N, CA, C and O atoms as a printed pandas DataFrame, in Angstrom:
     atom_number atom_name residue_name chain_id  residue_number  x_coord  y_coord  z_coord
0              1         N          UNK        A               1  -33.187  -27.378   34.271
1              2        CA          UNK        A               1  -33.416  -26.005   33.876
2              3         C          UNK        A               1  -34.632  -25.435   34.596
3              4         O          UNK        A               1  -34.593  -24.309   35.092
4              5         N          UNK        A               2  -35.715  -26.213   34.654
5              6        CA          UNK        A               2  -36.934  -25.711   35.286
6              7         C          UNK        A               2  -36.696  -25.392   36.758
7              8         O          UNK        A               2  -37.235  -24.418   37.283
8              9         N          UNK        A               3  -35.895  -26.207   37.415
9             10        CA          UNK        A               3  -35.583  -25.963   38.828
10            11         C          UNK        A               3  -34.873  -24.620   39.000
11            12         O          UNK        A               3  -35.160  -23.873   39.936
12            13         N          UNK        A               4  -33.953  -24.323   38.096
13            14        CA          UNK        A               4  -33.246  -23.043   38.152
14            15         C          UNK        A               4  -34.208  -21.887   37.911
15            16         O          UNK        A               4  -34.121  -20.856   38.578
16            17         N          UNK        A               5  -35.119  -22.050   36.966
17            18        CA          UNK        A               5  -36.093  -20.997   36.676
18            19         C          UNK        A               5  -37.026  -20.775   37.857
19            20         O          UNK        A               5  -37.404  -19.641   38.151
20            21         N          UNK        A               6  -37.394  -21.851   38.529
21            22        CA          UNK        A               6  -38.299  -21.744   39.671
22            23         C          UNK        A               6  -37.677  -20.968   40.825
23            24         O          UNK        A               6  -38.399  -20.415   41.654
24            25         N          UNK        A               7  -36.365  -20.919   40.891
25            26        CA          UNK        A               7  -35.686  -20.201   41.965
26            27         C          UNK        A               7  -35.705  -18.687   41.765
27            28         O          UNK        A               7  -35.441  -17.934   42.702
28            29         N          UNK        A               8  -36.013  -18.244   40.557
29            30        CA          UNK        A               8  -36.067  -16.812   40.273
30            31         C          UNK        A               8  -37.415  -16.245   40.701
31            32         O          UNK        A               8  -38.429  -16.943   40.689
32            33         N          UNK        A               9  -37.411  -14.981   41.076
33            34        CA          UNK        A               9  -38.659  -14.320   41.454
34            35         C          UNK        A               9  -39.226  -13.612   40.220
35            36         O          UNK        A               9  -38.976  -12.429   39.991
36            37         N          UNK        A              10  -39.988  -14.363   39.440
37            38        CA          UNK        A              10  -40.559  -13.829   38.206
38            39         C          UNK        A              10  -42.066  -13.687   38.366
39            40         O          UNK        A              10  -42.713  -14.505   39.019
40            41         N          UNK        A              11  -42.614  -12.640   37.764
41            42        CA          UNK        A              11  -44.066  -12.464   37.789
42            43         C          UNK        A              11  -44.721  -13.558   36.946
43            44         O          UNK        A              11  -44.070  -14.172   36.100
44            45         N          UNK        A              12  -46.001  -13.795   37.179
45            46        CA          UNK        A              12  -46.728  -14.847   36.440
46            47         C          UNK        A              12  -46.654  -14.637   34.929
47            48         O          UNK        A              12  -46.359  -15.586   34.202
48            49         N          UNK        A              13  -46.914  -13.414   34.432
49            50        CA          UNK        A              13  -46.827  -13.234   32.968
50            51         C          UNK        A              13  -45.435  -13.548   32.412
51            52         O          UNK        A              13  -45.306  -14.143   31.342
52            53         N          UNK        A              14  -44.410  -13.148   33.139
53            54        CA          UNK        A              14  -43.042  -13.416   32.693
54            55         C          UNK        A              14  -42.771  -14.916   32.746
55            56         O          UNK        A              14  -42.130  -15.459   31.847
56            57         N          UNK        A              15  -43.248  -15.587   33.782
57            58        CA          UNK        A              15  -43.079  -17.037   33.878
58            59         C          UNK        A              15  -43.691  -17.731   32.666
59            60         O          UNK        A              15  -43.105  -18.664   32.117
60            61         N          UNK        A              16  -44.869  -17.274   32.252
61            62        CA          UNK        A              16  -45.527  -17.859   31.086
62            63         C          UNK        A              16  -44.717  -17.671   29.820
63            64         O          UNK        A              16  -44.574  -18.598   29.023
64            65         N          UNK        A              17  -44.189  -16.478   29.636
65            66        CA          UNK        A              17  -43.369  -16.198   28.453
66            67         C          UNK        A              17  -42.083  -17.027   28.467
67            68         O          UNK        A              17  -41.658  -17.544   27.433
68            69         N          UNK        A              18  -41.478  -17.146   29.627
69            70        CA          UNK        A              18  -40.254  -17.940   29.747
70            71         C          UNK        A              18  -40.554  -19.406   29.430
71            72         O          UNK        A              18  -39.765  -20.075   28.763
72            73         N          UNK        A              19  -41.689  -19.898   29.905
73            74        CA          UNK        A              19  -42.084  -21.285   29.609
74            75         C          UNK        A              19  -42.240  -21.494   28.110
75            76         O          UNK        A              19  -41.846  -22.531   27.578
76            77         N          UNK        A              20  -42.817  -20.503   27.429
77            78        CA          UNK        A              20  -42.954  -20.587   25.972
78            79         C          UNK        A              20  -41.581  -20.641   25.296
79            80         O          UNK        A              20  -41.377  -21.400   24.349
80            81         N          UNK        A              21  -40.649  -19.833   25.789
81            82        CA          UNK        A              21  -39.304  -19.835   25.222
82            83         C          UNK        A              21  -38.612  -21.179   25.445
83            84         O          UNK        A              21  -37.897  -21.667   24.570
84            85         N          UNK        A              22  -38.825  -21.766   26.606
85            86        CA          UNK        A              22  -38.230  -23.078   26.901
86            87         C          UNK        A              22  -38.796  -24.133   25.958
87            88         O          UNK        A              22  -38.051  -24.955   25.424
88            89         N          UNK        A              23  -40.111  -24.112   25.751
89            90        CA          UNK        A              23  -40.735  -25.082   24.836
90            91         C          UNK        A              23  -40.203  -24.913   23.418
91            92         O          UNK        A              23  -39.924  -25.898   22.734
92            93         N          UNK        A              24  -40.063  -23.673   22.981
93            94        CA          UNK        A              24  -39.544  -23.422   21.634
94            95         C          UNK        A              24  -38.101  -23.911   21.512
95            96         O          UNK        A              24  -37.711  -24.465   20.484
96            97         N          UNK        A              25  -37.328  -23.705   22.549
97            98        CA          UNK        A              25  -35.947  -24.187   22.549
98            99         C          UNK        A              25  -35.916  -25.706   22.445
99           100         O          UNK        A              25  -35.137  -26.265   21.672
100          101         N          UNK        A              26  -36.747  -26.360   23.209
101          102        CA          UNK        A              26  -36.806  -27.825   23.181
102          103         C          UNK        A              26  -37.282  -28.354   21.831
103          104         O          UNK        A              26  -36.913  -29.457   21.430
104          105         N          UNK        A              27  -38.103  -27.569   21.130
105          106        CA          UNK        A              27  -38.659  -28.006   19.853
106          107         C          UNK        A              27  -37.708  -27.766   18.676
107          108         O          UNK        A              27  -37.910  -28.318   17.593
108          109         N          UNK        A              28  -36.689  -26.957   18.881
109          110        CA          UNK        A              28  -35.751  -26.662   17.793
110          111         C          UNK        A              28  -35.079  -27.956   17.336
111          112         O          UNK        A              28  -34.525  -28.705   18.140
112          113         N          UNK        A              29  -35.142  -28.198   16.030
113          114        CA          UNK        A              29  -34.620  -29.465   15.515
114          115         C          UNK        A              29  -33.378  -29.301   14.639
115          116         O          UNK        A              29  -32.772  -30.289   14.222
116          117         N          UNK        A              30  -33.007  -28.064   14.364
117          118        CA          UNK        A              30  -31.796  -27.812   13.581
118          119         C          UNK        A              30  -30.960  -26.746   14.286
119          120         O          UNK        A              30  -31.447  -26.018   15.151
120          121         N          UNK        A              31  -29.718  -26.676   13.901
121          122        CA          UNK        A              31  -28.831  -25.655   14.480
122          123         C          UNK        A              31  -29.360  -24.252   14.178
123          124         O          UNK        A              31  -29.326  -23.375   15.041
124          125         N          UNK        A              32  -29.844  -24.041   12.960
125          126        CA          UNK        A              32  -30.370  -22.728   12.579
126          127         C          UNK        A              32  -31.581  -22.358   13.434
127          128         O          UNK        A              32  -31.695  -21.224   13.899
128          129         N          UNK        A              33  -32.483  -23.316   13.640
129          130        CA          UNK        A              33  -33.652  -23.062   14.496
130          131         C          UNK        A              33  -33.211  -22.719   15.912
131          132         O          UNK        A              33  -33.747  -21.802   16.534
132          133         N          UNK        A              34  -32.249  -23.449   16.404
133          134        CA          UNK        A              34  -31.757  -23.241   17.763
134          135         C          UNK        A              34  -31.105  -21.868   17.902
135          136         O          UNK        A              34  -31.320  -21.174   18.897
136          137         N          UNK        A              35  -30.318  -21.479   16.921
137          138        CA          UNK        A              35  -29.677  -20.165   16.963
138          139         C          UNK        A              35  -30.711  -19.047   16.895
139          140         O          UNK        A              35  -30.554  -18.015   17.549
140          141         N          UNK        A              36  -31.766  -19.246   16.109
141          142        CA          UNK        A              36  -32.840  -18.254   16.040
142          143         C          UNK        A              36  -33.556  -18.143   17.382
143          144         O          UNK        A              36  -33.858  -17.040   17.837
144          145         N          UNK        A              37  -33.823  -19.271   18.007
145          146        CA          UNK        A              37  -34.470  -19.263   19.327
146          147         C          UNK        A              37  -33.578  -18.595   20.365
147          148         O          UNK        A              37  -34.061  -17.838   21.206
148          149         N          UNK        A              38  -32.298  -18.869   20.311
149          150        CA          UNK        A              38  -31.361  -18.254   21.255
150          151         C          UNK        A              38  -31.371  -16.734   21.105
151          152         O          UNK        A              38  -31.341  -16.011   22.101
152          153         N          UNK        A              39  -31.413  -16.252   19.872
153          154        CA          UNK        A              39  -31.461  -14.807   19.636
154          155         C          UNK        A              39  -32.748  -14.210   20.193
155          156         O          UNK        A              39  -32.725  -13.130   20.784
156          157         N          UNK        A              40  -33.869  -14.904   20.009
157          158        CA          UNK        A              40  -35.141  -14.425   20.554
158          159         C          UNK        A              40  -35.101  -14.368   22.074
159          160         O          UNK        A              40  -35.622  -13.430   22.677
160          161         N          UNK        A              41  -34.492  -15.357   22.684
161          162        CA          UNK        A              41  -34.395  -15.386   24.145
162          163         C          UNK        A              41  -33.585  -14.201   24.655
163          164         O          UNK        A              41  -33.971  -13.548   25.624
164          165         N          UNK        A              42  -32.479  -13.931   24.009
165          166        CA          UNK        A              42  -31.641  -12.805   24.420
166          167         C          UNK        A              42  -32.407  -11.495   24.280
167          168         O          UNK        A              42  -32.371  -10.657   25.181
168          169         N          UNK        A              43  -33.099  -11.314   23.160
169          170        CA          UNK        A              43  -33.887  -10.100   22.949
170          171         C          UNK        A              43  -34.976   -9.956   24.000
171          172         O          UNK        A              43  -35.202   -8.864   24.523
172          173         N          UNK        A              44  -35.648  -11.057   24.309
173          174        CA          UNK        A              44  -36.734  -11.014   25.284
174          175         C          UNK        A              44  -36.205  -10.640   26.670
175          176         O          UNK        A              44  -36.772   -9.777   27.340
176          177         N          UNK        A              45  -35.136  -11.277   27.094
177          178        CA          UNK        A              45  -34.567  -10.978   28.411
178          179         C          UNK        A              45  -34.085   -9.529   28.458
179          180         O          UNK        A              45  -34.298   -8.832   29.450
180          181         N          UNK        A              46  -33.442   -9.083   27.397
181          182        CA          UNK        A              46  -32.978   -7.693   27.343
182          183         C          UNK        A              46  -34.162   -6.730   27.445
183          184         O          UNK        A              46  -34.085   -5.718   28.142
184          185         N          UNK        A              47  -35.250   -7.045   26.753
185          186        CA          UNK        A              47  -36.440   -6.201   26.819
186          187         C          UNK        A              47  -37.024   -6.134   28.221
187          188         O          UNK        A              47  -37.438   -5.068   28.678
188          189         N          UNK        A              48  -37.056   -7.268   28.899
189          190        CA          UNK        A              48  -37.549   -7.287   30.282
190          191         C          UNK        A              48  -36.661   -6.449   31.188
191          192         O          UNK        A              48  -37.145   -5.711   32.046
192          193         N          UNK        A              49  -35.382   -6.572   30.987
193          194        CA          UNK        A              49  -34.431   -5.820   31.807
194          195         C          UNK        A              49  -34.556   -4.320   31.531
195          196         O          UNK        A              49  -34.549   -3.511   32.459
196          197         N          UNK        A              50  -34.668   -3.957   30.258
197          198        CA          UNK        A              50  -34.776   -2.547   29.883
198          199         C          UNK        A              50  -36.065   -1.913   30.402
199          200         O          UNK        A              50  -36.081   -0.736   30.759
200          201         N          UNK        A              51  -37.138   -2.692   30.441
201          202        CA          UNK        A              51  -38.420   -2.162   30.917
202          203         C          UNK        A              51  -38.566   -2.302   32.433
203          204         O          UNK        A              51  -39.611   -1.988   33.002
204          205         N          UNK        A              52  -37.515   -2.770   33.061
205          206        CA          UNK        A              52  -37.464   -2.937   34.523
206          207         C          UNK        A              52  -38.508   -3.912   35.061
207          208         O          UNK        A              52  -38.964   -3.788   36.198
208          209         N          UNK        A              53  -38.877   -4.878   34.232
209          210        CA          UNK        A              53  -39.780   -5.939   34.668
210          211         C          UNK        A              53  -38.993   -7.098   35.260
211          212         O          UNK        A              53  -39.560   -8.093   35.713
212          213         N          UNK        A              54  -37.690   -6.950   35.246
213          214        CA          UNK        A              54  -36.801   -8.012   35.698
214          215         C          UNK        A              54  -35.635   -7.366   36.439
215          216         O          UNK        A              54  -35.038   -6.402   35.959
216          217         N          UNK        A              55  -35.325   -7.899   37.592
217          218        CA          UNK        A              55  -34.177   -7.395   38.348
218          219         C          UNK        A              55  -32.894   -7.759   37.599
219          220         O          UNK        A              55  -32.826   -8.816   36.972
220          221         N          UNK        A              56  -31.879   -6.896   37.656
221          222        CA          UNK        A              56  -30.627   -7.195   36.950
222          223         C          UNK        A              56  -30.030   -8.555   37.318
223          224         O          UNK        A              56  -29.511   -9.257   36.450
224          225         N          UNK        A              57  -30.099   -8.926   38.587
225          226        CA          UNK        A              57  -29.546  -10.220   39.006
226          227         C          UNK        A              57  -30.313  -11.372   38.367
227          228         O          UNK        A              57  -29.713  -12.364   37.955
228          229         N          UNK        A              58  -31.646  -11.246   38.283
229          230        CA          UNK        A              58  -32.452  -12.289   37.648
230          231         C          UNK        A              58  -32.196  -12.339   36.145
231          232         O          UNK        A              58  -32.182  -13.414   35.547
232          233         N          UNK        A              59  -31.995  -11.174   35.540
233          234        CA          UNK        A              59  -31.688  -11.137   34.104
234          235         C          UNK        A              59  -30.386  -11.882   33.835
235          236         O          UNK        A              59  -30.299  -12.677   32.898
236          237         N          UNK        A              60  -29.385  -11.624   34.652
237          238        CA          UNK        A              60  -28.094  -12.299   34.481
238          239         C          UNK        A              60  -28.250  -13.807   34.627
239          240         O          UNK        A              60  -27.675  -14.575   33.856
240          241         N          UNK        A              61  -29.023  -14.223   35.610
241          242        CA          UNK        A              61  -29.257  -15.656   35.813
242          243         C          UNK        A              61  -29.979  -16.263   34.616
243          244         O          UNK        A              61  -29.660  -17.374   34.193
244          245         N          UNK        A              62  -30.960  -15.530   34.064
245          246        CA          UNK        A              62  -31.684  -16.036   32.892
246          247         C          UNK        A              62  -30.756  -16.189   31.695
247          248         O          UNK        A              62  -30.820  -17.188   30.979
248          249         N          UNK        A              63  -29.892  -15.200   31.478
249          250        CA          UNK        A              63  -28.926  -15.312   30.379
250          251         C          UNK        A              63  -28.090  -16.585   30.534
251          252         O          UNK        A              63  -27.877  -17.314   29.566
252          253         N          UNK        A              64  -27.625  -16.843   31.739
253          254        CA          UNK        A              64  -26.786  -18.020   31.992
254          255         C          UNK        A              64  -27.584  -19.305   31.815
255          256         O          UNK        A              64  -27.114  -20.249   31.180
256          257         N          UNK        A              65  -28.792  -19.343   32.375
257          258        CA          UNK        A              65  -29.638  -20.535   32.266
258          259         C          UNK        A              65  -29.907  -20.869   30.803
259          260         O          UNK        A              65  -29.764  -22.018   30.385
260          261         N          UNK        A              66  -30.299  -19.851   30.024
261          262        CA          UNK        A              66  -30.613  -20.102   28.622
262          263         C          UNK        A              66  -29.362  -20.429   27.810
263          264         O          UNK        A              66  -29.418  -21.263   26.907
264          265         N          UNK        A              67  -28.244  -19.792   28.114
265          266        CA          UNK        A              67  -27.015  -20.124   27.396
266          267         C          UNK        A              67  -26.622  -21.574   27.651
267          268         O          UNK        A              67  -26.244  -22.293   26.725
268          269         N          UNK        A              68  -26.711  -21.998   28.898
269          270        CA          UNK        A              68  -26.415  -23.400   29.218
270          271         C          UNK        A              68  -27.364  -24.345   28.482
271          272         O          UNK        A              68  -26.946  -25.388   27.980
272          273         N          UNK        A              69  -28.640  -23.973   28.424
273          274        CA          UNK        A              69  -29.635  -24.817   27.751
274          275         C          UNK        A              69  -29.374  -24.886   26.249
275          276         O          UNK        A              69  -29.516  -25.945   25.639
276          277         N          UNK        A              70  -28.995  -23.763   25.657
277          278        CA          UNK        A              70  -28.686  -23.741   24.227
278          279         C          UNK        A              70  -27.468  -24.624   23.948
279          280         O          UNK        A              70  -27.468  -25.399   22.991
280          281         N          UNK        A              71  -26.443  -24.510   24.772
281          282        CA          UNK        A              71  -25.245  -25.332   24.575
282          283         C          UNK        A              71  -25.567  -26.819   24.708
283          284         O          UNK        A              71  -25.069  -27.636   23.934
284          285         N          UNK        A              72  -26.394  -27.167   25.683
285          286        CA          UNK        A              72  -26.788  -28.573   25.860
286          287         C          UNK        A              72  -27.596  -29.059   24.664
287          288         O          UNK        A              72  -27.427  -30.193   24.213
288          289         N          UNK        A              73  -28.472  -28.202   24.152
289          290        CA          UNK        A              73  -29.299  -28.579   22.999
290          291         C          UNK        A              73  -28.431  -28.730   21.748
291          292         O          UNK        A              73  -28.639  -29.649   20.955
292          293         N          UNK        A              74  -27.469  -27.839   21.573
293          294        CA          UNK        A              74  -26.541  -27.969   20.442
294          295         C          UNK        A              74  -25.787  -29.290   20.518
295          296         O          UNK        A              74  -25.607  -29.970   19.507
296          297         N          UNK        A              75  -25.353  -29.644   21.705
297          298        CA          UNK        A              75  -24.650  -30.916   21.891
298          299         C          UNK        A              75  -25.563  -32.083   21.536
299          300         O          UNK        A              75  -25.139  -33.032   20.877
300          301         N          UNK        A              76  -26.816  -32.011   21.973
301          302        CA          UNK        A              76  -27.774  -33.087   21.683
302          303         C          UNK        A              76  -28.035  -33.202   20.184
303          304         O          UNK        A              76  -28.182  -34.307   19.663
304          305         N          UNK        A              77  -28.094  -32.072   19.494
305          306        CA          UNK        A              77  -28.338  -32.101   18.048
306          307         C          UNK        A              77  -27.145  -32.675   17.286
307          308         O          UNK        A              77  -27.316  -33.293   16.235
308          309         N          UNK        A              78  -25.947  -32.473   17.813
309          310        CA          UNK        A              78  -24.762  -32.959   17.105
310          311         C          UNK        A              78  -24.473  -34.433   17.383
311          312         O          UNK        A              78  -23.671  -35.048   16.679
312          313         N          UNK        A              79  -25.110  -34.998   18.389
313          314        CA          UNK        A              79  -24.903  -36.427   18.706
314          315         C          UNK        A              79  -25.654  -37.332   17.756
315          316         O          UNK        A              79  -25.586  -38.555   17.885
């Protein structure tokens, strides 16, 4: 996941916020926590896109990266 994030052209402040979201996702220990984190990630990315702090192509990539990470985390929690 980090490799995919590193390929995006994100400003330093946005990189920091994304790193925080990744840590929170990794720390989620229940399905409910994970779903709450996923909702926060979507809201955050949407906010960046709406405020034009993020290029549309990068926003789309972030949605995909985080969705894949959420699905992998859900799988890990169910194992």
